[in-house]
Backbone bond lengths (Angstrom), bond angles and torsions (degrees), N, CA, C in turn:
res aa  C-N    CA-C-N  psi(-1)  N-CA   C-N-CA  omega(-1)  CA-C   N-CA-C  phi
1 M - - - 1.445 - - 1.532 111.25 -
2 K 1.353 115.01 -37.17 1.460 119.40 179.15 1.522 111.91 -63.57
3 L 1.334 115.99 -38.80 1.461 120.39 -179.34 1.525 111.18 -64.00
4 I 1.312 116.67 -42.89 1.468 120.43 179.06 1.519 110.27 -64.43
5 T 1.314 116.90 -41.08 1.462 120.60 178.67 1.519 111.09 -63.59
6 R 1.324 116.84 -41.72 1.468 120.45 178.72 1.521 111.56 -64.73
7 L 1.332 116.43 -41.70 1.465 119.75 178.09 1.522 111.48 -63.74
8 L 1.314 116.91 -42.28 1.467 120.56 178.89 1.530 111.35 -65.10
9 L 1.322 116.81 -40.32 1.459 119.74 177.94 1.525 112.00 -67.07
10 T 1.319 117.07 -38.87 1.460 120.01 177.12 1.518 110.75 -65.93
11 A 1.324 117.49 -39.44 1.462 120.92 176.46 1.528 110.55 -63.16
12 L 1.320 116.70 -40.67 1.464 120.49 177.67 1.527 111.13 -64.44
13 V 1.318 116.80 -41.29 1.469 120.81 177.50 1.528 110.34 -63.78
14 L 1.327 117.39 -39.86 1.460 120.39 176.80 1.524 111.72 -61.36
15 L 1.312 116.80 -40.39 1.469 120.30 177.23 1.524 111.25 -64.34
16 I 1.306 117.10 -40.54 1.467 120.74 179.70 1.523 110.65 -68.08
17 V 1.331 116.81 -41.77 1.468 120.83 178.16 1.521 110.44 -62.78
18 A 1.329 116.54 -40.95 1.464 120.38 179.19 1.527 111.74 -65.42
19 E 1.298 115.96 -27.47 1.470 119.73 178.81 1.527 111.87 -72.69
20 Y 1.322 117.69 -34.45 1.462 120.73 -172.89 1.530 115.11 -102.21
21 I 1.328 118.28 -19.74 1.462 120.55 177.78 1.523 107.76 -104.88
22 P 1.321 117.62 117.95 1.467 119.78 -173.46 1.526 114.53 -67.09
23 G 1.302 120.70 -20.10 1.457 122.34 -178.20 1.519 114.32 -87.21
24 I 1.327 117.62 -4.69 1.465 121.61 -179.50 1.518 108.08 -115.96
25 E 1.327 115.66 128.92 1.460 120.51 180.00 1.519 110.55 -127.56
26 V 1.321 115.84 133.59 1.459 123.11 173.94 1.518 106.17 -128.40
27 T 1.339 116.68 124.87 1.459 119.63 -173.28 1.516 113.71 -76.11
28 G 1.301 118.54 -27.04 1.457 119.99 -179.24 1.514 111.39 -170.64
29 F 1.325 114.16 -177.46 1.457 118.92 -176.96 1.527 111.59 -67.96
30 Y 1.343 116.63 -35.41 1.466 119.42 179.28 1.528 110.74 -62.01
31 A 1.320 117.09 -44.22 1.471 120.49 178.53 1.530 110.42 -64.64
32 A 1.330 117.02 -38.10 1.464 120.54 178.12 1.526 111.05 -66.69
33 L 1.324 116.84 -37.42 1.459 120.28 178.74 1.526 111.09 -67.63
34 I 1.331 117.30 -42.99 1.459 120.93 176.88 1.527 109.82 -63.20
35 A 1.333 116.75 -41.87 1.466 120.61 178.51 1.525 110.87 -63.17
36 A 1.321 117.85 -39.04 1.462 120.94 178.16 1.525 111.03 -64.92
37 I 1.321 116.94 -39.26 1.462 120.44 178.48 1.528 110.46 -66.27
38 I 1.333 116.37 -46.23 1.464 120.44 -179.50 1.526 110.68 -65.02
39 L 1.331 117.50 -42.73 1.469 120.06 177.73 1.524 111.30 -62.30
40 G 1.319 116.60 -39.11 1.461 119.88 176.80 1.520 112.31 -63.29
41 L 1.333 116.66 -42.51 1.463 120.23 177.66 1.524 111.70 -65.81
42 L 1.333 116.92 -43.22 1.461 120.08 178.63 1.523 111.41 -63.06
43 N 1.327 116.81 -41.25 1.462 120.16 179.99 1.526 112.02 -70.19
44 T 1.325 116.93 -25.94 1.460 120.20 179.53 1.523 112.35 -83.69
45 I 1.334 117.14 -38.40 1.457 120.31 -172.84 1.527 112.74 -100.83
46 V 1.323 117.60 -51.07 1.464 121.23 -170.88 1.532 112.17 -84.46
47 R 1.305 117.91 -38.63 1.466 121.55 -175.37 1.537 113.65 -57.97
48 P 1.344 119.58 -45.24 1.472 117.81 177.97 1.530 113.35 -62.04
49 I 1.318 116.74 -36.10 1.467 120.13 178.27 1.530 109.79 -65.25
50 L 1.333 116.22 -44.73 1.464 119.83 178.57 1.526 112.02 -64.86
51 L 1.318 116.85 -36.74 1.461 119.42 178.42 1.526 111.46 -64.66
52 I 1.320 116.89 -38.53 1.462 119.82 178.07 1.522 110.69 -68.22
53 L 1.332 116.59 -44.00 1.466 120.22 -177.99 1.529 113.13 -66.96
54 T 1.323 116.80 -31.32 1.465 120.41 -177.42 1.522 112.51 -103.83
55 F 1.316 117.08 19.83 1.460 120.40 -178.36 1.530 113.49 -56.80
56 P 1.338 120.32 -43.28 1.474 119.06 178.39 1.539 113.21 -61.86
57 I 1.325 116.73 -40.38 1.469 120.02 178.27 1.523 110.13 -66.28
58 T 1.322 116.27 -38.53 1.462 120.49 179.14 1.522 111.22 -63.56
59 I 1.313 116.91 -38.76 1.470 120.35 178.32 1.524 110.40 -66.68
60 V 1.330 116.92 -44.33 1.463 120.94 -178.04 1.534 110.76 -63.50
61 T 1.334 116.83 -37.52 1.468 120.08 -178.78 1.527 112.44 -90.73
62 L 1.321 116.44 10.62 1.473 122.87 178.72 1.531 112.83 58.42
63 G 1.321 115.81 36.00 1.458 121.42 175.66 1.509 115.59 91.28
64 L 1.317 118.12 -5.46 1.460 120.01 -177.18 1.528 112.67 -72.51
65 F 1.327 117.63 -19.39 1.460 120.30 179.16 1.525 111.71 -67.57
66 V 1.319 117.92 -18.95 1.465 121.17 176.71 1.527 110.04 -62.35
67 F 1.326 117.14 -34.45 1.465 120.24 176.64 1.516 110.84 -64.44
68 V 1.307 117.00 -36.57 1.471 121.29 177.69 1.525 110.07 -66.28
69 I 1.308 117.24 -40.09 1.464 120.57 177.89 1.522 110.40 -64.35
70 N 1.325 117.22 -43.72 1.464 120.63 177.98 1.524 111.19 -61.19
71 A 1.321 116.99 -43.69 1.460 120.53 179.37 1.517 110.98 -65.85
72 A 1.323 117.60 -38.66 1.463 120.59 179.26 1.527 111.02 -65.07
73 L 1.318 117.99 -39.81 1.459 120.55 177.07 1.521 111.30 -68.03
74 F 1.319 117.63 -38.07 1.467 122.43 176.91 1.521 109.93 -62.87
75 F 1.326 116.13 -46.04 1.468 121.86 179.66 1.530 110.37 -66.89
76 F 1.336 117.49 -39.27 1.453 122.18 178.75 1.524 111.03 -63.87
77 A 1.325 117.03 -41.81 1.466 120.36 178.94 1.526 110.62 -62.99
78 A 1.317 116.60 -35.84 1.464 120.00 -178.44 1.526 112.35 -72.40
79 T 1.326 117.80 -19.91 1.463 119.14 -177.13 1.522 113.02 -73.20
80 F 1.315 118.70 -25.86 1.459 118.18 -177.84 1.524 114.56 -121.55
81 I 1.314 118.42 14.50 1.456 121.62 175.03 1.527 107.95 -108.71
82 D 1.325 116.09 120.10 1.462 119.87 176.48 1.522 109.51 -70.23
83 G 1.319 115.72 132.41 1.453 120.72 179.32 1.515 113.65 93.23
84 F 1.301 117.91 -0.76 1.464 122.34 177.99 1.521 107.15 -130.68
85 T 1.327 116.15 108.12 1.461 120.68 -177.89 1.521 110.63 -126.46
86 V 1.326 114.08 145.90 1.457 122.15 176.34 1.522 106.84 -127.07
87 A 1.333 117.03 128.21 1.455 121.65 -172.29 1.526 113.18 -72.26
88 S 1.313 118.33 -41.41 1.464 119.87 -176.14 1.524 109.53 -149.95
89 F 1.326 114.11 174.72 1.459 119.75 178.96 1.526 111.15 -64.60
90 W 1.333 117.44 -36.37 1.465 120.65 -178.37 1.519 111.18 -67.94
91 H 1.323 116.64 -36.06 1.465 119.36 174.25 1.526 110.57 -66.96
92 A 1.329 115.88 -37.33 1.462 120.17 177.04 1.530 110.85 -64.87
93 L 1.333 116.87 -39.58 1.462 120.76 178.44 1.525 110.99 -63.08
94 L 1.319 116.05 -47.94 1.468 119.75 179.33 1.524 111.12 -65.26
95 G 1.318 116.58 -43.09 1.464 120.31 179.39 1.512 112.34 -63.97
96 S 1.320 117.41 -41.90 1.466 119.74 -179.67 1.524 111.17 -67.42
97 L 1.329 116.71 -36.62 1.469 119.08 177.02 1.525 111.48 -63.17
98 I 1.318 116.26 -46.14 1.464 120.02 -177.83 1.525 111.10 -68.71
99 V 1.332 116.80 -44.08 1.467 119.93 -178.91 1.521 110.90 -64.09
100 S 1.323 117.50 -43.67 1.463 118.86 -178.83 1.531 111.51 -68.61
101 A 1.320 117.58 -39.12 1.467 119.96 179.04 1.524 111.30 -66.76
102 A 1.328 116.58 -45.41 1.466 120.09 -179.35 1.519 110.89 -67.88
103 S 1.323 117.58 -40.70 1.469 120.12 178.69 1.522 111.33 -64.24
104 T 1.326 116.68 -39.19 1.461 120.15 178.20 1.521 110.83 -63.61
105 L 1.320 116.11 -45.00 1.464 118.85 179.63 1.527 112.01 -65.68
106 L 1.321 117.19 -43.27 1.467 119.43 -179.42 1.526 111.89 -68.65
107 N 1.332 116.87 -39.10 1.471 119.65 -179.98 1.521 111.89 -70.32
108 K 1.322 116.46 -23.50 1.463 119.89 178.03 1.535 110.98 -66.88
109 Y 1.323 115.75 -31.27 1.473 119.86 -177.02 1.512 114.05 -94.56
110 I 1.334 117.04 4.99 1.476 119.20 177.29 1.523 109.07 -84.81
């Protein structure tokens, strides 16, 4: 039940982010839900591998490269989901920051 609630909240956050950031578009709740599922899978499977591979760069940049990885996964998810588009890397960076911060805060209170 917790997983479904988290996915629904992430989809809702994606819809809100798409409303306020002009470079991110989500056509509807179904597209936001699919995007939330794909982002969850990417963050669970691909993100740890990327963090291990880019560990030296992350150390040199004092951890700021993790934001680049998050934005790249956000942008990557948008490339193959119909109804979820991101205009540029900078929009992906801003969107990933807001989505991850809002999801963390909302999931903390579940």
